[in-house]
N, C-alpha and C positions, 0 to 999 in steps of 0.2 A: 110404408116401408115394410117388407116381407119379414115376419118374424123367422131368425134364424132357428134352426133345429138339430143341427149337426156341428162337428168341429169343421166342416168344410165350410158351411155355411157362416160360421161365425169368421174364419179366416179371409172370407170373400166380402164380410160387410162393408160397406164404407164409412162405418163408424171406427174400425179397428184399423191401426195402421200399423201393430206388429203383434206377436203374440208369442210366449212360450210356453211349452206342454212339459210340465215339471213332475206328470204323474209317473212314480214308480212304483212297480209290484215289489213288495216285500223289503221295501225300504222306506227312508222318511220321504212320503210325497209330501210336494208344496202344491199339487194342483194345476190348475190352469191361469196362467195371466195373458189379459189381452190389454194391449197399451191401444189406447183410444186416439184417434185422430185429434189433431190439434183444435180445442174449443169446446170438445166433450168431454162430460165429466160423470163419472157412474155416482149413482146413490148409495149402492152398498160401502163402499170405501170412504164414505164421508165428502164426498164432493171432489177426489181427485180423478187423476187423468188413466184411472188403469180399474180393470175388474180383475178378482183375485177370487176363484171359485174352486172347489175342490172337481167337480164333475162338468159336463159339457150341458146337460141341464140347467145346473144353477148358474152357470155362465150366460145361456141363452136367456134365463130370466133377467138376469141382472142387466143384460147388454139392452134387453128391452126397457129399461128404468132410465136408462141413459139419458142426458138431456145436453142439448147444445146451449153452453152457458160460455160465452166466453170470458166476462168478467170472473166466474168462478175457475175457470182453468189458468186463467193469469193469475191469480190469487193462490193456487195450490203450485204454480209451479216456477214464478219469478219473484223475486223482492221489489218492493217499488222503485228500488233504485235503478233496475236493470231495463233496458231498451225491450217494447213488446214487439213481437212479430206480426205482422198483419196476418187475418185469418179469413178463411172463406165465409161466404156468407151463410152458410149452414142450412 
């Protein structure tokens, strides 16, 4: 998979299902949030389904460390009592 280098690359990456750009100059900046596609977990966030960094470069690096881990994704998003959706094969 080609390593993303720009915000446009991040948005188009198949591991990313949605994003939020919360970088505000001269205000309280929350950085960039990447919401990973079902089954993908980020290493930086403790194995959750998001990547949250302050810059595009940091997001690119963090997304490169994301891994396809359906069990980890289920564990971060669902309680044991909830039904689990089927995921793509990765």
